N, C-alpha and C positions, 0 to 999 in steps of 0.2 A: 216423635218429635217433641211432644210436650215436655218430656223429662229433661232433655238437654236445654230447652228454652228456659225451664224453671231453674236449672243449674246456672245458666248464664246470667239470669236476672237476680241470682242470689236470693231467690224466694224461699222463705222459711229457713229451717236449720237442717235440711236433708240434702245439701248439695252433693255430697259424695254418693248418696243413694240414687239421686236423680241421674247423675253421670253414669253410674253402673247400670241402671235400668235402661237408660238411653243407648249405651254402648251395646248391651245385650240385645235390645230390639233391633238395632241397626245390623248387628252381626247375623241375627236370625233372618232378617230381610235379605241380606246378601246371600245367605245359604239358599233361601227360597228362589231368588232370582238375581244372578250375578250381573245382570244388565239393568238393574233398577238403580237409577242415579241417586234416588233418595237415600239409599243405604250408605253410599259413599259420601254424600253431602252431610248426612248425620254424623258419620264417623269423623269427617273432617272438622266439623264444628266442635265435637266432643274433644278431639285432639287439640283444637285451639283453646278451649276452656282450660285444658290441662297444660297449656303452654308447650305443647309438642308441635312446634310450628312446621318443621320439615314434613312430618307425617300428615299434618293437616293439609298442607299444600298438595301432597301426592293424592290424597283422597279427594280433595275438592277439584283438582284438575282432571282426575279420572271421571268424576261426576259430570264435569263440564263437557268432557269428550262424549259421554253417553247422551247428554241432553244440553246442547250449547245454548238453548233459549230459556233455561230455567233461571228465573230472576233471583231466587233465593241463593242458588249456587253462585251466581255471578256476584251478588252482594257479599256473601260469606267469603268468597275467594278474594274479593277486593279488600275486605278487612284484614284477612290473614296476610295478603301480599303487603299491605301498608305496614302492618306490624312487623313483617319480616324484612323490611328495608327496601322494598320496591314499590314505593307509593304511587308512582306514575302508572304502573300496571294496575294497581289497586283502584286508583281513581278511574281509569278507563273502564274497568269491569263494572264498577258501581254505576257510572254514568250510563253504560249500556243497559244495565238492569232497569234503571229509571226510564230510559227511552222505550224499552220493551213493554213496560207496564206502568204507565204514568198514574194509574188509579189503583195501584196495588194496595192491598190491606197492610202491607209491610212498608209502605212508602216512607213513613217517618223514620224507620230504621235505616232505610237506604239513604235518605237525605242526611241523616246523622253520620252514617258511614262516609258519605261524600265529604262532610265537614271534617271528619277525622283525617281523610286522605289530604284534603287541602291544608290542614295544619301541618301534616308531615312534609308536604311540599313547600311549606313556607308561604302559602297563598292565604294569608290571614284574613284579608277582607272578604274573599270568597267563602272561606271557612266560617266566618262569623255570620254571613248572610245565610249560608246553608243551615247553620245551627239554629238561627232564628226561625227559619222555615220548618225545621224538624220540631222545634219546641211548639210552634203553632199547631202542627199536626198532632203531636203527642206530648202534651205538657207534663205528664207524669213520668217521663223518662229522664232520670237525673243525668245520664251521660251526656245528653245534648247540652245541658247547662254547663257541664265541666268543659266540653269542647269549646263552647262559646267563650267562656272565661279565658281559656288558653289562647284562643285566637285574638281576643281583645288585648 
């Protein structure tokens, strides 16, 4: 998981290496246990980073089928759905993730994702409020400031 999160955050100058290691680990996990939702969640997010949106949705939806209460899968699926042009579905999945885990360590990411979905839906006031909450939770995440600016 760490590798694809580092790739997503554009940390350092090893993005391609992080993606390759993340993909390799996810494939190995899938080989070890074809019913482990984390393998499909990881592959889905790696595909998203590489802008392979249809593949990302297939993997994330399968991960969701295996574990419908995984908040990270719901949040990732919401981001990919929003990016793929179905922002209402994305918004719904992100809100469900937040409801399921209101004290989640990844809550700032989820609220930022909610702001992104609001922007895509044209709900700019709600998106700005979500962005402000995400910034308050995680001030070092620049994407939240970008979404706030877009919503304003």
